[in-house]
C-alpha positions as CSV (number, residue, x, y, z in Angstrom):
1,X,59.2,-21.5,-72.5
2,X,60.4,-18.4,-74.4
3,X,60.7,-18.8,-78.2
4,X,64.4,-18.5,-79.2
5,X,64.9,-16.6,-82.5
6,X,68.0,-16.0,-84.7
7,X,70.8,-14.9,-82.4
8,X,69.4,-16.7,-79.4
9,X,69.4,-20.2,-80.9
10,X,73.0,-20.4,-79.8
11,X,73.8,-21.5,-76.3
12,X,76.0,-18.8,-74.8
13,X,77.1,-15.3,-75.6
14,X,79.7,-13.1,-74.0
15,X,79.5,-9.3,-74.3
16,X,83.3,-8.9,-74.1
17,X,83.5,-10.8,-77.4
18,X,80.6,-9.0,-79.2
19,X,80.3,-6.0,-81.4
20,X,77.8,-3.2,-81.0
21,X,75.9,-4.4,-84.1
22,X,75.7,-7.9,-82.6
23,X,74.4,-6.5,-79.4
24,X,71.6,-4.5,-81.1
25,X,70.5,-7.6,-82.9
26,X,70.5,-9.7,-79.7
27,X,68.8,-7.0,-77.8
28,X,65.8,-6.6,-80.0
29,X,65.5,-10.4,-80.5
30,X,65.4,-11.1,-76.7
31,X,62.0,-12.2,-75.5
32,X,62.0,-10.0,-72.4
33,X,62.8,-6.8,-74.3
34,X,60.1,-7.7,-76.8
35,X,57.7,-8.2,-73.9
36,X,58.5,-4.8,-72.4
37,X,58.0,-3.1,-75.8
38,X,54.7,-4.9,-76.6
39,X,53.3,-4.2,-73.1
40,X,54.6,-0.6,-73.2
41,X,52.8,0.0,-76.5
42,X,49.6,-1.6,-75.1
43,X,49.8,0.5,-71.9
44,X,50.3,3.7,-74.0
45,X,47.1,2.8,-76.0
46,X,45.2,2.4,-72.7
47,X,46.6,5.7,-71.4
48,X,45.2,7.5,-74.4
49,X,41.9,5.7,-74.2
50,X,41.2,6.3,-70.5
51,X,43.3,9.3,-69.7
52,X,41.2,12.3,-68.6
53,X,43.9,14.9,-68.1
54,X,47.0,15.5,-70.2
55,X,48.6,17.4,-67.3
56,X,47.9,14.6,-64.9
57,X,49.2,12.0,-67.3
58,X,52.3,14.1,-67.9
59,X,52.8,14.3,-64.1
60,X,52.4,10.5,-63.9
61,X,55.1,10.0,-66.5
62,X,57.5,12.5,-64.8
63,X,57.0,10.9,-61.4
64,X,57.6,7.4,-62.8
65,X,60.8,8.6,-64.3
66,X,61.9,10.1,-61.0
67,X,60.8,7.1,-58.9
68,X,62.4,4.5,-61.1
69,X,66.1,5.2,-60.2
70,X,65.3,5.2,-56.5
71,X,63.4,2.0,-56.7
72,X,66.2,0.3,-58.7
73,X,68.8,1.6,-56.2
74,X,66.9,0.2,-53.2
75,X,66.3,-3.1,-54.8
76,X,69.8,-3.5,-56.0
77,X,71.4,-2.6,-52.7
78,X,69.0,-4.2,-50.2
79,X,67.5,-7.1,-52.1
80,X,69.9,-8.2,-54.9
81,X,73.0,-7.6,-52.7
82,X,71.4,-8.9,-49.6
83,X,72.4,-12.2,-48.0
84,X,69.0,-13.2,-46.8
85,X,67.8,-14.4,-50.2
86,X,70.2,-17.3,-50.5
87,X,69.4,-18.5,-47.0
88,X,65.9,-19.7,-47.9
89,X,65.0,-22.4,-50.4
90,X,62.0,-20.2,-51.4
91,X,64.2,-17.3,-52.7
92,X,67.5,-19.0,-53.4
93,X,66.6,-19.9,-57.0
94,X,65.4,-16.4,-57.8
95,X,68.5,-14.8,-56.3
96,X,70.7,-17.1,-58.3
97,X,69.0,-16.2,-61.5
98,X,68.5,-12.5,-61.1
99,X,71.9,-11.5,-59.6
100,X,74.3,-14.2,-58.4
101,X,74.8,-15.6,-61.9
102,X,75.4,-12.1,-63.2
103,X,78.2,-11.4,-60.7
104,X,79.6,-14.8,-61.3
105,X,80.3,-13.9,-64.9
106,X,79.3,-10.2,-65.6
107,X,79.8,-10.5,-69.4
108,X,77.5,-13.5,-69.8
109,X,74.6,-12.0,-71.8
110,X,72.0,-14.7,-71.1
111,X,71.9,-13.8,-67.3
112,X,72.4,-10.1,-67.7
113,X,68.8,-9.3,-68.7
114,X,66.3,-9.3,-65.9
115,X,63.9,-12.3,-65.5
116,X,60.3,-11.3,-66.4
117,X,58.8,-13.0,-63.4
118,X,60.7,-10.6,-61.2
119,X,60.9,-7.4,-63.3
120,X,57.3,-7.1,-64.5
121,X,55.7,-7.2,-60.9
122,X,58.4,-4.8,-59.7
123,X,57.7,-2.3,-62.5
124,X,54.0,-2.5,-61.9
125,X,54.3,-2.0,-58.1
126,X,56.5,1.0,-58.5
127,X,54.6,2.8,-61.3
128,X,50.9,1.9,-61.3
129,X,50.0,3.4,-57.8
130,X,51.7,6.7,-58.8
131,X,49.7,7.0,-62.0
132,X,46.4,5.8,-60.6
133,X,46.6,8.4,-57.8
134,X,46.9,11.1,-60.4
135,X,44.4,10.0,-63.1
136,X,42.9,6.6,-62.4
137,X,43.3,3.9,-65.1
138,X,44.7,6.3,-67.7
139,X,47.4,7.6,-65.3
140,X,48.3,4.1,-64.2
141,X,48.7,3.0,-67.8
142,X,50.9,6.0,-68.6
143,X,53.1,5.4,-65.6
144,X,53.4,1.7,-66.4
145,X,54.3,2.4,-70.0
146,X,57.0,4.8,-68.7
147,X,58.4,2.1,-66.4
148,X,58.5,-0.5,-69.2
149,X,60.2,1.8,-71.7
150,X,62.6,3.0,-69.0
151,X,63.5,-0.6,-68.3
152,X,64.3,-1.1,-72.0
153,X,66.7,1.9,-71.8
154,X,68.3,0.6,-68.6
155,X,68.8,-2.9,-70.0
156,X,70.5,-1.5,-73.1
157,X,72.7,0.8,-71.1
158,X,73.6,-2.2,-68.9
159,X,74.6,-4.2,-71.9
160,X,76.7,-1.4,-73.3
161,X,78.6,-1.3,-69.9
162,X,79.6,-4.9,-70.3
163,X,80.2,-4.8,-74.1
164,X,83.7,-4.8,-75.6
165,X,83.1,-1.2,-76.6
166,X,84.5,2.2,-75.5
167,X,81.8,4.8,-75.3
168,X,82.6,8.2,-76.6
169,X,80.0,10.2,-74.7
170,X,81.3,11.4,-71.3
171,X,78.1,10.3,-69.5
172,X,78.4,6.8,-70.9
173,X,82.1,6.7,-70.1
174,X,81.3,7.5,-66.4
175,X,78.5,5.0,-66.2
176,X,80.6,2.2,-67.6
177,X,83.6,3.0,-65.3
178,X,81.5,3.1,-62.2
179,X,79.6,-0.1,-63.1
180,X,82.8,-2.0,-63.9
181,X,84.2,-1.0,-60.5
182,X,81.0,-2.5,-59.0
183,X,81.5,-5.8,-60.8
184,X,85.3,-6.2,-60.7
185,X,86.5,-4.3,-57.7
186,X,84.0,-3.7,-54.9
187,X,80.3,-4.7,-55.2
188,X,79.4,-2.6,-52.0
189,X,78.7,0.6,-53.9
190,X,78.0,2.2,-57.2
191,X,74.6,0.5,-57.3
192,X,73.1,2.8,-60.0
193,X,73.1,1.7,-63.6
194,X,72.4,4.9,-65.6
195,X,71.8,7.3,-62.6
196,X,74.1,7.6,-59.6
197,X,72.2,10.4,-57.8
198,X,71.1,8.0,-55.1
199,X,74.6,6.6,-54.6
200,X,75.7,10.2,-54.0
201,X,72.7,10.8,-51.7
202,X,73.3,7.6,-49.6
203,X,77.1,7.8,-49.7
204,X,77.6,4.6,-51.7
205,X,79.3,6.3,-54.7
206,X,83.0,5.6,-54.8
207,X,86.1,5.9,-57.0
208,X,88.1,2.8,-57.5
209,X,91.2,4.7,-56.3
210,X,89.5,5.3,-52.9
211,X,89.2,1.6,-52.1
212,X,92.7,0.2,-52.4
213,X,91.8,-3.4,-51.6
214,X,89.6,-5.4,-53.9
215,X,86.5,-7.0,-52.3
216,X,87.0,-10.8,-51.8
217,X,83.2,-11.2,-52.5
218,X,83.0,-9.2,-55.7
219,X,82.2,-12.3,-57.8
220,X,80.2,-14.4,-55.3
221,X,78.3,-11.8,-53.2
222,X,79.2,-13.5,-50.0
223,X,78.1,-17.0,-51.1
224,X,81.3,-18.9,-50.5
225,X,81.9,-22.5,-49.5
226,X,81.1,-21.8,-45.8
227,X,77.8,-20.2,-46.8
228,X,77.0,-23.0,-49.2
229,X,77.6,-25.6,-46.5
230,X,74.9,-24.0,-44.3
231,X,72.6,-22.9,-47.1
232,X,73.2,-25.4,-50.0
233,X,70.4,-24.5,-52.4
234,X,72.3,-22.1,-54.7
235,X,75.3,-24.5,-54.8
236,X,73.0,-27.4,-55.8
237,X,71.5,-25.4,-58.6
238,X,75.0,-24.2,-59.7
239,X,76.8,-27.5,-59.6
240,X,79.0,-26.4,-56.7
241,X,80.6,-23.1,-55.5
242,X,82.6,-21.4,-58.2
243,X,86.0,-19.9,-57.2
244,X,88.5,-17.6,-59.0
245,X,87.7,-15.0,-61.6
246,X,85.1,-15.3,-64.4
247,X,87.9,-15.3,-67.0
248,X,89.8,-18.1,-65.3
249,X,86.6,-20.2,-65.1
250,X,85.8,-19.7,-68.7
251,X,89.4,-20.8,-69.7
252,X,89.0,-24.0,-67.6
253,X,85.6,-24.7,-69.0
254,X,87.0,-24.4,-72.6
255,X,89.9,-26.7,-71.7
256,X,87.5,-29.3,-70.4
257,X,85.4,-29.0,-73.6
258,X,88.5,-29.4,-75.8
259,X,89.6,-32.5,-73.9
260,X,86.1,-34.1,-74.3
261,X,86.2,-33.2,-78.0
262,X,89.6,-34.8,-78.4
């Protein structure tokens, strides 16, 4: 079990009610971010110890940076937004944790960060072969460190996109606008987090104005009552199938708590 420190001793946190300062504190106290940083530093040390070519290691870093957005796009589109994961009891729990819960309530900070048991193997599989092919152990470590630090960057940008905060930089403004459309208008597109090159390449980039009708599955990713009747594992873990908007569900939950307190 992860050690909960400071900010994380509380039960729930919602980014739409947090300040940037609170986010920074929460971010660096979160166990997964601490793990990425620690492992990234360790991998950097290994890269310096075993690297035989500065050029090869620089190439490993560059290729890892290029490969990461493509890997994320493919995983986000074809795995996290697939409907095969909730159909099996072997993958339903992971799917619920790594993406269903996030779309159920996009501002809920606890389920925004990736789960280490899914992120670390993915980072390793994407980056290590690239680096190893270029410079053995040293290159593999350099590429792995790049993937870990890039994940830290992605996770922070992802938090910013859900934070009650208006970015000033045009790039951050565009990132947030597109990601909010993915969560609150139509989940079938805008799969990038910080990089939408592959959305453009594969024709999944969209402007909200171009899709007049809001997706009926934007909050449940297709896991509705009919799906739950046939594939009940996520519903069992969730205490049923949630309906309505995240805001409406939070209001109802608060009403129930107030009644119990009274």
